[in-house]
Structure formats: C-alpha cells, structure tokens
N, C-alpha and C positions, 0 to 999 in steps of 0.2 A: 646686935652688933648693928654697925649702919653699912649701907649698900656700899660695897668696891665705887668709887671713881672708875668708869672706862672712855674707853678712848672712841671719839670720834666713830657715826656710825659711817657705811660702808659709802654711801651713795652720796655721801656730801664729797667726796673726793670724785664721784664716779658721774651721777646728775649735771647731759651737760645743759640744767637749767638751773644747779647749783648754780656751776661754774658763769652762766649769764649773768645771775642775778650779782655775782661775787665781780664782776666787770665792770654792771653795771654802779657796785654801788660800793666795797672795801677797797674791791683796789684805783678805784678813781673814785674814794674821797679820800686817803690816807695820802701818805708822803711817802715819793718811791723814786730809788734813784737810780736818776738821769746820763752822769759822765763823772770826770773827776775833773775837778778845777783848773785841773793844771789844761780841761779844752779852753778855759773860757778864761782864761786871762789876760790880756787887750780888746778895746774896744772893735768891735766890731768880730773879734769872736764870737763861732757853734760849733750847735752841735746836736745832732736830729735823729728822735728815742722813738722808742713808741712805748704807750702803757692803756693799759683794758682795750685794747683793738686799735685807741686811737695815735695820731702822727703831731708830736712836738716837737718841740723847740726850743732850746734855752738861749739864748745871747747876749756879750755882757756891751751896754750902751755909751757911750759918752765920756756917763757921769759916772761910771767903773761897778753903776748897778749890775748884775742879773737877772734878768729875766724871762719865762715859760712863755710858748706863746702855742696853743697849734696852729700845726705844719699845713696849715690849704688856705688857700686863695680863696676870696669872697668872692671876684667872679668867673672863674673859672673851675673853682672845686677841688682841680687837683695838687696834688700835694707832690712832693722834689725826690726824685730817688736819696736814698738812706746815704745808697753804696758812699754814692758822687760826694755826699756832701762831709762823711766826716772825713777822719783823717790823726794821721797817729799821737802818742802822748811824747811830752816832750816837757814834761815839767814833776817834777819828785811829790812825795809825802815823806815828813819828819813828822817821831810821834815817841817813847819811849823807847830805855832800851832794854824792854822787856815784853816777850811774847804776851801779846792780848786777845783777844778775842770778842767783836764787839757783837750780836743779831739787830740788825732793824726791820722791825715785822713791820712786814710781814718777808717781803721778797725783797734783803740785800746782806748782806753780815759784812764784814773785814777783819782781817786776825793783822795783828803788826808781828815779827817775828826781831829778836835782839839784831840791833846792826841798826832799824830802821825799815827791813823790805814790808812795803806794804802789801795786803795778796784779796783782793776783793771777787765775792760772791753774792752773785744779780739772776733772780733768776723771772722769768720772761712768761709770762706763760702764754699759751698759742692757741692751747683747745684744752678739754677735758685731760684730757688726759695727753698731750705733749706739751713738756718743757724746753726751751735751750737756756741751756746755762752759760754767764756770760762770764768768765775769770779774768780780775784783775792785778798786774804784778807794778809796785813802782820800787824809784829808790833813788833815799833823801836827795843824790842827783840831780836826779832825773834821766843817767845814766845807763846804759844795762851793762852790768857788771855779770862775767861770767858764774859766779857763785850764783846772782838772782839767775841766770838762765837755769842751772843745775835743780838748785827748787822747784822749777816750774818743771822742767822736765821732768825733775821725780817726782811733782806731784801733778801731775797728767796722768803718768803712767800706775800709781800707785794708787791714793786719795778719789781721784776722779772717777777712777778707772772699778775701782769697787764698790764707791757712790752708784752711781751710774746702773750697777746693776743689783748691784740691792735697791737702789725704788724702784726700778722694773719691774723686781720681785714682789714687790709692797704692790705694785697695782693693780697686777695680775692677780694676786693674791685679793683681793680689797672688789673686784672682777666673781671672786668664785662663791654657789650660795652655802657650800659653805660655812662658809665670815663671819664671824659677830663680834665685835669692842670688850678687848679683852679688859683687866680689869687690871689699873697704871696702877702702877710703884708712888706709892703718897706717903714720905716718910717727914712726920712731922718737927723733926731734929732737920729739916731740909739736908741730907746728907748725901754724898758722892752720889748715888745709887738711888735722891730718889730724879722722880718725873714731876714735879711735882711746877716744874717748866712749862711740859709740857700741856700737862692739866689747867693750866691758865689759859694757851695760849690756844686750844682748841673752845674753853670757857669762852676767849672772847667770836673764837668765831664764830662756836653758834650766835651768842646775842646776835652777835655783827648780820645776821644771815636769817636770824625770825625775825629781826625789827619791823 
C-alpha cells in the first residue's frame, strides 16, 4: 500500500528563513495582485502597493498602457507614503450572473456573486507569522448599493471573523511540539471532499522552495 500524501511540514510555515526565501523567490517572481483596474483608467492614474517587502507602483501612461515600477527614488532612495498616494475606487467590474470563485496562486482570489458584485481577497505577508488581508467589494455600476454594503458587513462579521480565528488557531498549532503533518484526503475521482488541489499547491510550494 503506498504511503499517504501528507501536508506540508510545520517549519515551512514558521521558519523565518523559509519566509525570507519566499519573499526573495516565490513571491518576487510570480504574478501578484496590485489593484483593481478602476484605479488606473486614465493616463496619469497610479496606485502604490507592496510585494515581498518591496514598495512598487503601477501607472497608466499617455499611450494607455499600464506599467509597474519600483517605488524608489534613484537619487534619495526614499519611497513616497502609500497612504497619501492611494485613493478610492470609482469604477466597477462586470462578469457572469452566477456565483463563481477563482484562486490565483499564491496570494489572491476573487468571487463573483449573482448580480455581478465582485469580492476580492488579497493576502499581503508582513512577517513569518503576520499577514494582512485586504478585502474589496465592487459593483458593475461602480456605485455602492445597500445590498452590497449588507453583504460586505455580513461577510466581515461571519466568514472573515471565523477565518481569522481558524487561521490563527492553525498557526499556533504549527508551533506545537506535538504537531506532525497529517495525511491529505486525495480522491482519484476528485470528489467534493478531495484535497487534491491542496496536494498540488503544497507540492508546488515544496518544489519552489527546494530549488
């Protein structure tokens, strides 16, 4: 009988050296979410953000193309204050009329609900045991509605609150001396309860960090 596929080892979540390697490698060399396109509609529009500890900004040029640059002055090496440069969203997003969900590995996912409200999740690692989660809500018209406001508040008070408790609990457990990676549930037929997607994601992480 083959050995079971096991989850990632705890040190891959808790070792500062692993996190430093991720910031220099995986996070710095893969596509990362910066902002919604509504921030960059017109020439001159810009948005500052951070990836892997680096301050960057995207800007739309006079040719209509959007480009990203390191947010650092080559003369004084001082970054501008992102809080003074970021601004509100004034446009929306339209997609299909059914709920859909996508996960863009490794740090961004989004969901589209009936009626086209778009909900985004953006994870921004700060330290080995600290992550900032940015949530965004967008409508097809670009205007806030009572329904979307209610959805956002309900989501914050239920799903987000529960997720935070679960994630913090898991992180504490990873530091326990008694923790050992457990077997994943891998269904060859990829049933609803199968963890094959987690298996592949964790295998990619192993390969990226072991190269």
